[in-house]
N, C-alpha and C positions, 0 to 999 in steps of 0.2 A: 576464576571461573572452572570448575572440575567436572568430569562425567565419569559416572560409574558405567561400565558397560557390565552387564549381568548376561549370561546364558544360563539356561535352565533346560536341562537334559532330561525329556520326562520318560516315564515308565512307558514301554510300548502301548499304544493305543489311548492313552492318557493327554495327549496334547489338548484334544477340542475341551476338556475339564479345566486345564489349566487358562486356556484362552477365554472359556466362559467367567472363570473365577476371577481373573484381572478386569474383563469388560464389565461384570454386574457387581463386584464387591471391592476388589483391592484398589482400584482407581479412585472410588470415592473415599476409601479410607486415607489414600496419599492426599487427596485435596482436603481434607481434614487437620491432616501433619504437614500440609504446604509443601509435600514432596512434588517437583516438577518433572513429570517424565519428557525426553526428547526423541521419542521414536521407539517403536516394537516392530521387529521383524521375525519371520519364520522364514525355513530355508525352501526356496523355490527347487534349486540345484546345489547340491553338496554333499557333505559325509553325511548327514542326519536330517530326514524330514521331521522328526520328534523333538526338535529345540526350537527355545523361544531365546530371540535376542532381544534386549533392549537398552537403553540409555537413560539415564535419571541424570539432573542437572543440579548441581549444587554450588554455593557461594565458596565454600570452603570444605576441610577436611573435618573440621570443628561442626560445620553447620550439618554436614552428612551425619555425623555421629549422634547429634542432637535428635534430627528429624528420624532419622531411620530407626534408633533405639526408642524413641516414644511408638513410632509404628508397631515395632514389633512387640511392644508391651501392652499394646491397646487391646481390652477385654473384647471389643469388638471383632478385632483381627482374630484374636487367639479362639474366640467360637466360630467364628466363620471357616476360620482354615480346617478345624476339626471335624466341621459339619460336611466340607467338601472334600474330605479325605475318609469319610466313614467306611468308605469302599476299597480303602488301601492309598497308598501313597500315590500323589500325581508326579514329583519330580524325584528322579532318582540321583542328580547331582547338580550343584551349583558352581559356577565359574564366574568369578568377578575379578575386573581390573580397573584402576582408577586412571583416567586418561587426564593429560594437560595439554591443551592446543598447542601447536607450534608457532612460530611468529608469521608464519606465511598461511595459515589456517583461517578458513572463511568461517570456522565456529570459535569465537574467542571465550 
């Protein structure tokens, strides 16, 4: 099992738009592509309150590539993304890391 940590840094003032897109569009498409989220967080106290952190769970890197590429190429996603960004970009930068659990981690 691997987890992908993704951090989306929003254009100032656009975090509500990103949260709405995940809540009403993206997660439904992830279900379609069998992408499993392991949690979402915003920053209560920290460097930026315009960031969204989330974890996605995969069986392997090959599983991730298959599912993520299918999601990215989905015409419904391409259309929805364009519609939600008609007033300009929502995200200014994405940083992602692939995490593997340690032998003593409660998450395996």
